[in-house]
C-alpha positions in Angstrom: 0.0 0.0 0.0 2.8 2.4 1.0 4.6 1.7 -2.3 1.4 2.3 -4.3 0.9 5.7 -2.6 4.5 6.7 -3.1 4.3 5.6 -6.8 1.1 7.8 -7.2 2.7 10.7 -5.5 5.8 10.4 -7.6 3.8 10.2 -10.8 1.8 13.3 -9.8 5.0 15.3 -9.0 6.5 14.3 -12.4 3.3 15.3 -14.2 3.2 18.7 -12.4 6.8 19.3 -13.2 6.1 18.6 -16.9 3.1 20.9 -16.9 5.1 23.6 -15.2 7.9 23.3 -17.7 5.4 23.5 -20.5 4.0 26.8 -19.1 7.5 28.2 -18.7 8.2 27.3 -22.3 5.0 28.7 -23.7 5.8 31.2 -26.4 3.9 34.5 -26.9 3.8 34.5 -30.7 2.4 37.4 -32.6 -0.9 35.5 -33.0 -1.1 34.8 -29.3 -0.2 38.5 -28.5 -2.9 39.6 -30.9 -5.4 37.4 -29.0 -4.3 38.7 -25.7 -4.7 42.3 -27.0 -8.2 41.4 -28.1 -9.0 40.0 -24.7 -7.7 43.2 -23.0 -10.3 45.2 -25.0 -13.0 42.8 -24.0 -12.0 42.9 -20.3 -11.8 46.7 -20.4 -15.4 46.6 -21.6 -16.3 44.5 -18.5 -14.4 47.0 -16.3 -16.6 49.8 -17.6 -19.8 48.0 -16.8 -21.9 50.2 -14.4 -22.3 47.2 -12.0 -18.5 46.9 -11.5 -17.9 50.6 -11.4 -20.6 51.1 -8.8 -19.3 48.2 -6.7 -15.8 49.5 -6.7 -17.0 53.0 -5.8 -19.0 51.6 -2.9 -16.1 49.5 -1.7 -13.9 52.6 -1.8 -16.3 54.4 0.4 -16.4 51.5 2.9 -12.7 50.5 2.9 -11.2 47.0 3.5 -12.9 44.5 5.8 -11.7 45.3 9.3 -9.0 43.0 10.5 -8.6 41.2 7.2 -5.2 40.8 5.7 -3.5 38.3 3.4 -2.4 35.9 6.2 -5.9 35.8 7.7 -7.4 35.5 4.2 -5.3 32.5 3.4 -6.7 30.5 6.3 -10.3 31.7 5.8 -12.4 28.9 4.3 -14.0 29.3 0.9 -17.4 28.6 2.5 -16.9 31.4 5.1 -19.6 34.1 4.8 -16.7 36.7 4.6 -15.7 35.0 1.4 -19.0 34.1 -0.1 -20.2 37.7 0.1 -17.7 38.6 -2.6 -19.1 35.9 -4.9 -22.8 36.6 -4.3 -22.8 40.4 -4.7 -23.9 42.0 -8.0 -20.4 42.4 -9.2 -19.5 38.8 -8.4 -22.5 37.6 -10.2 -21.6 39.8 -13.2 -18.1 38.3 -13.3 -19.5 34.7 -13.0 -21.8 35.4 -15.9 -18.9 36.6 -18.1 -16.8 33.6 -17.2 -19.7 31.2 -17.9 -20.2 32.8 -21.3 -16.5 32.4 -22.1 -15.6 29.2 -20.4 -12.9 28.2 -22.9 -11.1 31.6 -22.7 -11.1 32.6 -19.1 -10.4 30.8 -15.8 -10.7 33.5 -13.1 -11.9 37.1 -12.6 -11.6 39.3 -9.5 -12.2 43.0 -8.8 -10.1 45.1 -6.4 -10.8 48.5 -4.9 -8.4 51.5 -4.5 -6.4 49.9 -1.6 -6.1 46.6 -3.5 -8.7 44.8 -1.4 -11.3 42.6 -3.0 -14.7 43.8 -4.2 -15.9 40.7 -6.0 -14.6 37.5 -7.5 -15.8 34.2 -9.0 -13.6 31.9 -6.9 -11.7 32.8 -3.7 -8.5 34.5 -4.6 -5.1 33.6 -3.1 -4.7 37.1 -1.6 -7.2 39.5 -0.1 -5.1 42.5 -1.0 -3.1 42.8 -4.3 -1.7 46.2 -3.6 2.0 46.3 -4.3 1.8 43.7 -7.0 2.2 44.7 -10.7 -1.2 43.3 -11.6 -2.7 46.0 -9.4 -0.2 48.8 -9.4 0.3 49.1 -13.2 -3.3 49.6 -14.2 -4.1 51.6 -11.0 -1.2 54.1 -11.4 -0.9 54.3 -15.2 -4.5 53.7 -16.4 -3.1 51.1 -18.8 -3.6 47.3 -19.1 -1.1 44.9 -17.5 -0.2 41.5 -18.8 1.5 38.8 -16.8 3.6 35.8 -17.8 2.3 32.3 -18.3 2.0 30.7 -14.8 0.1 28.3 -12.6 -2.7 30.1 -10.9 -3.2 28.8 -7.4 -6.8 30.0 -6.9 -8.1 28.6 -10.2 -5.8 25.6 -10.3 -5.0 26.2 -14.0 -2.3 27.7 -16.1 -3.1 31.2 -17.4 -1.8 34.6 -18.3 -3.4 37.3 -16.1 -4.6 40.5 -17.7 -5.6 43.5 -15.5 -7.3 46.7 -16.5 -8.3 49.8 -14.6 -11.8 50.4 -13.4 -12.4 54.1 -14.3 -14.7 56.8 -12.9 -14.4 60.5 -13.8 -11.4 59.7 -16.0 -9.3 58.3 -13.2 -8.7 54.7 -11.9 -10.7 53.7 -8.9 -10.0 50.0 -8.9 -8.6 47.1 -11.0 -10.2 44.1 -12.7 -8.0 41.0 -13.1 -8.9 38.2 -15.5 -7.0 35.0 -16.2 -6.8 33.9 -19.9 -6.6 30.1 -20.1 -3.3 28.9 -21.5 -5.1 26.1 -23.2 -7.1 28.7 -25.2 -3.9 30.5 -26.1 -2.2 27.2 -27.1 -5.1 26.6 -29.6 -4.5 30.0 -31.1 -0.7 29.3 -31.3 -1.4 26.1 -33.2 -3.4 27.8 -36.0 
């Protein structure tokens, strides 16, 4: 029994290593970059939706959840009411609808307010606050989209390239929308 378990664990580790290597070797060809640029435009359209803009503005008025930080967030269960509220609010439902309509393309979406704290998401994020990370800072401080590198996303348990865009009000950033573009979708573009 012990050998069977060790064999299964070894096989799993080797499979994960192979997948990680594949993500690291993923090439952003001109066709893939063109697809990513297209998705940036689509995601910017989501970020301009009044439901998301209103949710971010309201969160900015309230501020972060008292006592919540990234270490506490990591140990908060997905089923905890403090987490579920971000999924069930109007912005979370909007994001869920967008992901369901585009299942093959996107694997995650989350919305952050001006201090980097969460406003809404489809699935619980790894961090409660993304302030200080390029995915938040670049769109929030420059009003421009940010694009990450291919990587394994812990919260969605898939490989993706994250794209983030500013949520704007009165011609200034008030928050950030981050969406993961499935690597499998991009691989299909690269093979064409």
